[in-house]
C-alpha positions in Angstrom: -29.7 -40.4 135.6 -30.4 -43.6 133.8 -28.2 -46.6 134.1 -27.9 -49.1 131.3 -28.5 -52.6 132.5 -25.4 -54.6 132.9 -25.3 -57.9 131.1 -25.2 -60.8 133.6 -22.6 -63.4 133.0 -23.6 -65.4 136.0 -26.8 -66.7 134.4 -26.0 -67.5 130.8 -28.8 -68.4 128.3 -29.7 -72.0 128.0 -27.8 -73.9 125.4 -31.0 -74.8 123.5 -31.6 -71.1 122.9 -28.1 -70.5 121.5 -28.6 -73.4 119.1 -32.0 -72.2 117.8 -30.8 -72.4 114.2 -29.3 -75.0 112.0 -26.0 -76.0 113.5 -22.9 -77.8 112.3 -23.4 -80.7 114.7 -27.0 -81.2 113.4 -25.6 -81.5 109.9 -22.8 -83.8 111.0 -25.3 -86.0 113.0 -27.6 -86.0 110.0 -24.9 -87.2 107.6 -23.8 -90.0 110.1 -27.5 -91.0 110.5 -27.9 -91.2 106.7 -24.8 -93.4 106.4 -26.1 -95.8 109.1 -29.6 -95.8 107.7 -28.3 -96.6 104.2 -26.1 -99.5 105.5 -28.9 -101.0 107.5 -31.5 -100.8 104.7 -29.1 -102.2 102.1 -28.3 -105.3 104.2 -31.2 -105.8 106.5 -34.3 -103.7 105.6 -34.7 -103.9 101.9 -38.5 -103.4 102.0 -38.6 -100.4 104.4 -39.0 -98.0 101.4 -42.4 -98.1 99.9 -43.9 -94.6 100.0 -43.1 -90.9 100.5 -42.9 -91.3 104.3 -40.6 -94.3 104.4 -40.1 -96.3 107.5 -36.4 -96.0 106.8 -36.7 -92.3 107.8 -39.1 -92.9 110.7 -36.9 -95.4 112.6 -33.9 -93.1 112.9 -36.2 -90.2 113.9 -37.8 -92.2 116.6 -34.4 -93.4 117.8 -33.2 -89.8 118.0 -36.3 -88.7 119.9 -35.5 -91.4 122.5 -31.8 -90.4 122.7 -32.6 -86.7 123.0 -35.3 -87.4 125.6 -32.7 -89.2 127.8 -30.2 -86.3 127.2 -32.8 -83.7 128.3 -33.5 -85.6 131.5 -29.8 -86.3 132.4 -27.6 -83.8 130.5 -29.8 -81.0 129.1 -26.8 -78.9 128.3 -25.8 -81.1 125.3 -29.4 -82.1 124.2 -30.5 -81.2 120.7 -32.8 -78.3 120.2 -36.1 -78.6 118.3 -34.6 -77.0 115.2 -31.7 -79.4 115.3 -34.0 -82.4 115.5 -36.1 -81.1 112.6 -32.9 -80.5 110.5 -31.7 -84.1 111.3 -35.1 -85.6 110.3 -35.6 -83.7 107.1 -32.1 -84.7 106.0 -32.8 -88.3 106.6 -36.3 -88.0 105.0 -34.8 -86.5 101.9 -32.4 -89.3 101.4 -34.7 -92.0 102.9 -36.3 -92.8 99.5 -33.0 -93.3 97.6 -31.5 -96.6 98.9 -32.6 -100.0 97.7 -36.1 -100.1 96.1 -36.2 -96.3 96.0 -33.4 -95.8 93.5 -30.0 -97.2 94.2 -31.2 -100.8 94.1 -32.3 -100.4 90.5 -29.4 -98.4 89.1 -26.6 -100.9 89.1 -28.8 -103.7 87.9 -30.3 -101.6 85.1 -27.0 -100.3 83.7 -25.4 -103.8 83.7 -28.4 -105.7 82.4 -27.8 -105.0 78.6 -24.4 -106.7 78.7 -25.2 -109.4 81.3 -28.4 -110.6 79.6 -27.0 -110.4 76.1 -26.6 -113.7 74.2 -26.2 -114.9 70.7 -29.9 -115.8 70.6 -31.3 -112.4 71.5 -28.5 -110.4 69.7 -28.8 -107.6 72.2 -25.0 -107.1 72.2 -24.9 -106.8 68.3 -28.1 -104.8 67.8 -28.4 -102.6 70.9 -24.8 -102.6 72.2 -23.4 -100.2 69.6 -25.9 -97.6 70.5 -25.2 -97.6 74.2 -23.0 -94.7 75.3 -19.8 -96.0 76.8 -19.6 -93.5 79.6 -23.0 -94.4 80.8 -22.4 -98.1 81.1 -19.6 -100.2 82.6 -17.0 -102.1 80.6 -18.0 -105.4 79.0 -15.8 -107.3 81.3 -17.2 -110.5 82.8 -15.3 -109.8 86.0 -17.0 -106.4 86.3 -20.5 -107.2 85.3 -20.6 -110.9 86.3 -19.0 -110.1 89.6 -21.8 -107.7 90.5 -24.6 -110.2 89.8 -22.9 -113.6 90.3 -20.2 -112.8 92.8 -16.4 -112.4 92.5 -14.0 -115.3 92.7 -12.3 -115.9 96.1 -9.5 -113.4 97.0 -10.4 -111.0 94.2 -10.5 -107.3 94.9 -13.7 -105.3 94.0 -13.2 -103.5 90.7 -14.3 -100.0 91.8 -12.7 -98.1 88.9 -15.0 -99.4 86.0 -18.1 -98.4 88.0 -16.9 -94.8 88.9 -17.7 -93.1 85.6 -21.2 -94.6 84.9 -22.3 -94.2 88.5 -21.2 -90.6 88.5 -23.1 -89.7 85.4 -26.3 -91.6 86.3 -26.1 -90.0 89.8 -25.7 -86.5 88.2 -28.8 -87.1 86.0 -30.9 -88.5 88.8 -29.9 -85.7 91.2 -31.0 -83.2 88.5 -34.4 -84.7 88.5 -34.6 -84.6 92.3 -33.5 -81.0 92.4 -36.0 -80.1 89.7 -38.8 -81.5 91.7 -37.6 -79.8 94.8 -37.2 -76.3 93.3 -40.5 -76.8 91.4 -42.2 -77.2 94.8 -40.5 -74.1 96.0 -42.0 -72.1 93.0 -45.5 -73.3 93.9 -45.2 -73.1 97.7 -46.5 -69.6 98.0 -49.5 -70.4 95.9 -50.2 -73.6 97.8 -49.5 -72.2 101.3 -50.9 -68.7 101.2 -53.6 -68.8 98.6 -54.9 -72.3 98.5 -54.1 -72.9 102.2 -53.1 -76.5 101.6 -52.0 -78.7 104.5 -48.8 -80.8 104.5 -49.5 -83.7 106.9 -46.2 -85.4 106.4 -44.4 -82.2 107.3 -46.7 -81.6 110.2 -46.0 -85.0 111.8 -42.4 -84.4 112.9 -43.2 -80.8 114.1 -46.0 -82.2 116.3 -43.8 -84.9 117.7 -41.3 -82.2 118.8 -43.7 -79.5 120.0 -42.7 -78.3 123.5 -44.3 -76.3 126.2 -42.4 -73.6 128.1 -40.7 -74.9 131.3 -40.9 -78.5 130.3 -38.0 -80.6 129.1 -40.0 -83.3 127.3 -42.1 -82.8 124.1 -45.8 -82.3 124.7 -46.7 -85.6 123.0 -44.8 -87.5 125.7 -47.5 -86.5 128.3 -50.5 -87.3 126.0 -52.5 -90.3 127.1 -54.0 -90.7 123.7 -50.5 -91.0 122.2 -49.4 -93.6 124.6 -52.7 -95.5 124.1 -52.2 -95.7 120.4 -48.5 -96.6 120.8 -49.3 -99.4 123.2 -51.9 -101.0 121.0 -49.6 -100.9 117.9 -46.5 -102.0 119.8 -48.3 -104.8 121.7 -49.5 -106.4 118.4 -46.0 -106.1 116.8 -44.3 -107.5 119.9 -46.8 -110.4 120.1 -46.1 -111.4 116.5 -42.4 -111.1 117.0 -42.7 -113.5 120.0 -44.9 -115.8 117.9 -42.1 -116.1 115.3 -39.9 -117.8 118.0 -42.8 -119.6 119.7 -45.0 -121.1 116.9 -47.7 -122.1 119.4 -48.7 -118.5 119.9 -51.4 -117.2 117.7 -50.6 -114.7 115.0 -52.5 -111.4 114.9 -53.1 -110.5 111.2 -54.2 -107.0 111.7 -51.0 -105.4 110.2 -50.2 -108.2 107.7 -49.7 -107.7 104.0 -52.5 -106.0 102.1 -53.2 -109.2 100.1 -53.7 -111.4 103.1 -57.2 -110.0 103.9 -59.3 -109.3 100.8 -63.0 -109.3 99.9 -63.9 -110.8 96.5 -66.2 -108.6 94.5 -66.8 -110.8 91.5 -65.2 -112.7 88.7 -64.2 -109.7 86.6 -63.6 -107.3 89.5 -60.4 -107.0 91.6 -60.5 -108.0 95.2 -60.9 -105.2 97.7 -58.0 -105.5 100.1 -58.4 -104.6 103.8 -55.4 -103.6 106.0 -54.9 -101.4 109.0 -51.7 -99.4 109.0 -51.0 -97.3 112.1 -48.7 -94.9 110.2 -51.3 -94.2 107.5 -53.9 -93.7 110.2 -51.7 -91.2 112.0 -51.0 -89.2 108.9 -54.6 -89.4 107.8 -55.6 -87.7 111.0 -53.7 -84.6 109.9 -55.3 -84.6 106.4 -58.4 -82.5 105.5 -61.6 -84.5 105.0 -62.0 -83.5 101.3 -58.6 -85.0 100.6 -59.4 -88.2 102.4 -62.6 -88.5 100.5 -60.7 -88.3 97.2 -58.6 -91.2 98.3 -61.2 -93.8 99.0 -63.7 -92.6 96.4 -61.2 -92.8 93.6 -60.3 -96.4 94.7 -64.0 -97.4 94.4 -64.3 -95.8 91.0 -61.1 -97.6 89.9 -62.4 -101.0 91.0 -65.5 -100.6 88.9 -63.5 -99.3 86.0 -61.2 -102.3 86.1 -64.2 -104.7 86.2 -65.7 -102.9 83.2 -62.5 -103.2 81.2 -62.2 -106.9 82.0 -65.8 -107.5 81.0 -65.7 -105.7 77.7 -62.2 -107.0 76.7 -60.8 -103.4 76.3 -57.0 -103.4 76.5 -54.2 -100.8 76.5 -50.7 -101.7 75.6 -49.0 -104.6 73.9 -50.9 -107.6 72.9 -50.4 -110.6 75.2 -49.8 -108.6 78.3 -52.8 -109.6 80.3 -52.1 -107.6 83.5 -50.2 -104.6 82.2 -53.1 -103.1 80.1 -55.5 -103.0 82.9 -53.1 -101.4 85.3 -51.7 -99.0 82.7 -55.1 -97.8 81.7 -56.0 -97.0 85.3 -52.7 -95.3 86.1 -52.6 -93.2 82.9 -55.8 -91.5 83.8 -54.1 -89.9 86.8 -51.2 -88.4 84.8 -53.1 -85.9 82.7 -55.2 -84.9 85.8 -52.0 -84.3 87.8 -50.3 -82.1 85.2 -53.6 -80.2 84.6 -54.0 -79.6 88.3 -50.4 -78.4 88.7 -50.7 -76.1 85.6 -53.9 -74.6 86.8 -52.6 -74.1 90.3 -50.0 -71.7 88.9 -52.7 -69.1 88.2 -54.3 -67.5 91.3 -58.1 -67.9 91.5 -58.4 -70.8 89.0 -58.7 -73.5 91.7 
């Protein structure tokens, strides 16, 4: 006679196993993190958004890794699971490119510029103004537009209502573009992942940071000597430069400075070759395949010689009198047809 095993209620499953999927608290924490990140970037970290892996998303992620590590060591019952941490990071990553220089910092200035910069001399208000759709632009009220760019008078309430309609419609259009790119990548994901076997270094990075071994509370990376060696080198240089800001007699280490601070002149007609070491880029490049890395630096060398040839021959693209724009536009326009051709060909199996 067989006896069915009785479920034991004395040894319940760990809480991390029960929360193996996307949970409500992960979504709530993600939204709260996005609010805090947006507020911090808008007021204190305007330049933290410059690429597709913005520092604005990495800082909250690293902070949450530290908080979750402390929770795993002290109160493991309420610690976030790996799936919850990934959910939180990808929410922050998706929104991390939108504040300030990514999108929101341009929108209010662009939609108010036609009326703010209009004058009797340039006749923008008379010639261009009638063709601007009213529901896409704020009212021509000096208190509304002038208050945004020049500041409101003392004891004056912020006029929210005139901005509600244009911000809503511009946000709807911008969100449509974002979603179109997102769902477009979904359409090509099977081709990229299963047929072409492409790698996704930026998505691999958070997964590696949270990889765990059975029986251990901390992520595997926390016990890696190589990780702590690289972290110590980068953190030591940054901490030294921070201390040097308050103590001018300390020397400044220029290893991570702006890319224009260290450059090699190649000639009168050729642009300087800038040298800069970026730990974040080095870490992501470690996860990239070699053929992809080769295309990065080889194209940069070809681009330098092409710019020098354009400057020597006097060839220009664009409006006459724009000395810098033609050279940059001619170099950037070459990548656009290549990009669309590559995406189009990748839709047919076996063509690439």
